[in-house]
C-alpha positions in Angstrom: -11.6 -28.4 -14.1 -11.0 -31.2 -12.0 -11.8 -31.6 -8.4 -8.1 -31.8 -7.2 -7.3 -28.1 -9.2 -10.4 -26.8 -7.9 -9.6 -27.7 -4.3 -6.0 -26.4 -4.3 -7.4 -22.9 -5.8 -9.9 -22.8 -3.0 -7.2 -23.3 -0.4 -5.1 -20.6 -2.2 -7.9 -18.2 -1.9 -9.4 -19.0 1.1 -13.0 -19.1 -0.6 -15.1 -22.0 -1.2 -16.7 -21.6 -4.4 -20.5 -22.4 -4.7 -20.2 -22.3 -8.5 -17.3 -23.7 -9.1 -17.7 -22.8 -13.0 -16.8 -19.3 -12.2 -13.9 -20.0 -10.8 -12.8 -22.1 -14.0 -13.7 -19.0 -16.0 -11.4 -17.0 -14.1 -8.3 -19.4 -14.7 -9.2 -20.1 -18.6 -6.8 -17.8 -20.5 -7.8 -16.5 -24.3 -4.9 -18.8 -25.7 -6.9 -21.8 -24.7 -10.6 -20.8 -24.8 -12.6 -21.6 -27.6 -13.3 -17.6 -28.3 -12.3 -14.7 -26.3 -16.0 -14.4 -24.6 -15.0 -17.5 -22.6 -11.8 -16.8 -21.7 -11.1 -14.5 -18.3 -10.6 -11.5 -20.1 -13.9 -9.8 -19.1 -13.3 -11.1 -15.6 -9.8 -9.4 -15.5 -11.9 -6.0 -16.6 -13.9 -6.3 -13.7 -11.7 -7.2 -11.1 -9.2 -4.6 -11.7 -12.3 -2.1 -10.8 -13.3 -3.9 -7.8 -9.3 -4.2 -6.6 -9.2 -0.3 -7.1 -12.1 0.6 -5.5 -11.2 -1.8 -2.2 -7.9 -0.1 -2.4 -9.0 3.4 -2.6 -11.7 2.8 0.5 -8.5 1.7 2.4 -6.6 4.5 1.5 -9.4 7.2 2.0 -9.9 5.9 5.7 -6.5 5.0 6.6 -4.8 8.0 5.7 -7.5 10.8 6.3 -5.1 13.9 6.1 -3.4 13.1 2.5 -4.5 14.9 -0.5 -6.3 13.3 -3.4 -2.9 13.5 -5.5 -0.8 11.6 -2.6 -3.4 9.0 -2.5 -3.8 8.7 -6.3 0.2 7.7 -6.1 0.0 5.3 -3.2 -3.0 3.4 -4.8 -1.2 3.4 -8.6 2.3 1.7 -6.8 0.2 -0.3 -4.7 -1.8 -2.0 -7.7 1.2 -1.7 -10.1 1.6 -4.8 -12.5 4.4 -5.6 -10.3 2.8 -5.5 -7.1 -0.3 -7.9 -8.5 2.2 -10.0 -10.2 4.2 -10.8 -7.0 0.9 -11.3 -5.1 0.1 -14.0 -7.7 3.3 -15.6 -7.8 3.4 -15.9 -4.0 0.2 -17.6 -4.0 0.8 -19.4 -6.9 -2.3 -18.4 -9.1 0.1 -18.2 -11.9 0.6 -22.1 -11.5 -3.3 -22.6 -12.0 -3.9 -20.5 -14.9 -4.8 -22.8 -18.0 -3.0 -21.2 -21.3 -2.1 -22.6 -24.8 1.1 -24.3 -25.8 3.1 -21.2 -27.1 2.4 -19.3 -23.4 5.4 -21.0 -21.7 5.2 -23.1 -18.8 3.1 -22.8 -15.5 4.6 -20.7 -12.6 6.9 -18.9 -15.7 4.4 -16.7 -17.6 4.7 -12.7 -18.1 4.3 -10.5 -15.0 1.5 -9.3 -17.4 -0.2 -12.5 -17.1 0.3 -13.2 -13.5 -0.8 -10.1 -12.3 -4.1 -10.7 -14.4 -5.1 -14.1 -12.9 -4.8 -12.1 -9.7 -7.3 -9.8 -11.2 -9.4 -12.3 -12.7 -10.0 -13.9 -8.8 -10.9 -10.9 -7.5 -13.6 -11.0 -10.0 -14.4 -14.7 -9.5 -14.7 -14.3 -5.6 -17.1 -11.0 -6.0 -19.2 -12.6 -8.5 -19.3 -16.1 -6.2 -20.1 -14.5 -2.8 -19.9 -10.8 -3.1 -18.1 -7.7 -1.9 -17.1 -8.9 1.8 -15.3 -11.7 0.7 -13.3 -10.4 -2.3 -12.5 -7.4 0.3 -11.2 -9.5 2.4 -9.1 -11.8 0.1 -7.6 -8.2 -1.3 -7.0 -6.6 2.1 -5.7 -10.0 3.3 -2.6 -9.9 0.4 -2.6 -6.1 -0.4 -2.2 -4.4 3.0 1.6 -5.0 2.8 2.3 -3.5 -0.4 -0.1 -0.8 0.2 1.6 0.5 3.1 4.8 -0.1 1.8 3.9 2.1 -1.2 3.0 4.8 1.4 5.8 4.6 3.3 7.9 5.0 0.2 5.7 8.1 -0.6 6.2 9.6 2.2 9.7 10.8 2.4 8.7 14.3 1.5 5.5 14.1 3.1 6.5 13.3 6.9 4.5 16.3 8.2 1.2 14.5 7.2 2.9 11.0 8.7 3.3 12.8 11.9 0.2 14.5 11.7 -1.6 11.2 12.0 1.0 9.7 14.6 0.4 13.0 17.3 -3.7 12.4 16.8 -3.4 8.5 17.1 -1.0 8.5 20.0 -1.5 11.9 21.8 -4.6 13.4 20.9 -3.2 16.7 19.9 -1.9 18.1 16.4 1.6 19.1 15.6 2.5 22.6 15.0 5.1 24.4 13.7 7.2 26.8 15.1 9.4 29.3 13.5 12.1 30.3 15.6 14.5 31.9 13.4 15.4 33.0 10.1 18.5 34.6 8.3 20.1 35.7 5.2 19.2 38.3 2.3 15.4 38.1 1.2 16.5 36.0 -2.3 19.0 33.7 -0.2 17.0 33.2 3.4 17.2 30.3 5.8 14.5 29.2 8.2 15.1 27.4 11.6 11.5 25.7 12.3 10.6 23.3 15.1 7.6 20.8 15.5 5.5 21.2 18.9 3.3 18.7 20.6 1.1 19.7 23.5 3.9 21.7 24.7 6.7 19.2 23.9 9.1 20.9 21.4 11.4 19.0 19.2 14.9 19.2 17.9 14.6 22.0 15.3 16.2 22.2 11.8 17.8 24.7 9.3 16.9 24.6 5.4 16.3 27.3 3.0 12.7 27.1 2.5 9.8 27.1 5.4 8.1 24.0 3.8 11.5 22.1 3.4 12.2 23.0 7.2 8.5 21.9 8.3 9.3 18.8 6.5 12.4 17.8 8.4 11.5 19.2 11.4 8.4 16.6 11.3 10.8 13.8 10.4 13.0 14.9 13.6 10.2 14.2 15.4 9.1 11.3 14.2 12.8 10.1 14.7 12.4 10.8 18.6 9.1 9.3 19.1 10.5 6.1 17.5 8.3 6.4 14.8 11.0 6.8 11.9 14.7 5.9 11.6 17.5 7.0 9.4 19.6 4.2 7.8 23.2 4.4 8.9 24.5 3.4 5.5 22.2 5.4 3.0 21.4 8.3 5.5 17.7 7.5 4.1 14.9 7.9 6.5 12.1 5.5 6.6 9.4 4.6 9.0 9.1 1.9 11.7 6.3 -0.3 11.6 3.7 0.4 13.9 4.5 -2.5 16.4 8.1 -1.7 16.2 7.5 2.1 16.9 7.7 3.9 20.6 5.2 6.5 20.4 5.6 8.0 23.9 7.5 10.9 24.9 10.6 10.5 26.8 9.2 11.8 30.0 6.0 9.2 29.6 8.7 6.4 29.4 9.7 6.9 32.7 6.3 6.2 34.4 
C-alpha cells in the first residue's frame, strides 16, 4: 500500500494507524491475495461481530422499553448488507478495496463486497486502536441507519415511543384509559385515550384494546409534535428529536 492510499484511507476512517499493515490486510480481497489466510476474510468475520456488539449495546441503552424481539428486528435492519454497503459507498471505502481483475472496477462492486469492506475496516480499527475508536467509527456512521430502522419499526410500537417520550420530557408514564366499549362480545369496539400527568389526549375507537392503545399513543405523539401523519400516504412517521415540540399546549404559552 502506497502512502497516498494509506493517507486517503485514514482520512476516510478518521483513524491514523500505528500499524499500517493491519489496514493493508483489511483492504486485501481474496481474489488478489496469495492465499485466503492473507485476505481480509478473517477480519470481515471479526468486524461483523464487533459491529453487532456495538449496535446491540447502543440499542440496549437507547431503547430501554423495547423487548428482545423488537431490538433484534431493529439491529437486523440496521446492520443489513444493504445498510453496510450504503455506508461503505458513501465513504468511498469500496474504491480502496484491492481486488483481482475479474471482480469489476473499484467503486462498482457488488453490495456484498462493499458491505464486507465496511466490516473489515471496523476490525482493522479495533485491532490497531482498541474498542473505543472502533465504537466511535461505528456510531459515527451507523446511528442514522439505526434510528431509521427503529422509526420504521415503530409503526406498531407507538406505545414504546410514547413511554420514552413521556419519561424523558415530562417525568411521567403514559396511562391508557378505557373510556367506552360497544357491540356484542364477538365484535366489540373499544374507545381508549392516553393520559400523561392528568392531561388527556384524543381518544380513538378500534376493534381491540391493543389496537386502540397503539392508535391512542400515536394520537398523543402527534399532539406532542413527536409524530406526524404524511398528507399524501396517510402513514404515520416519527419526527426527529430536534424537530419535535415536546410540550403540552398549556406549557407552550408560558
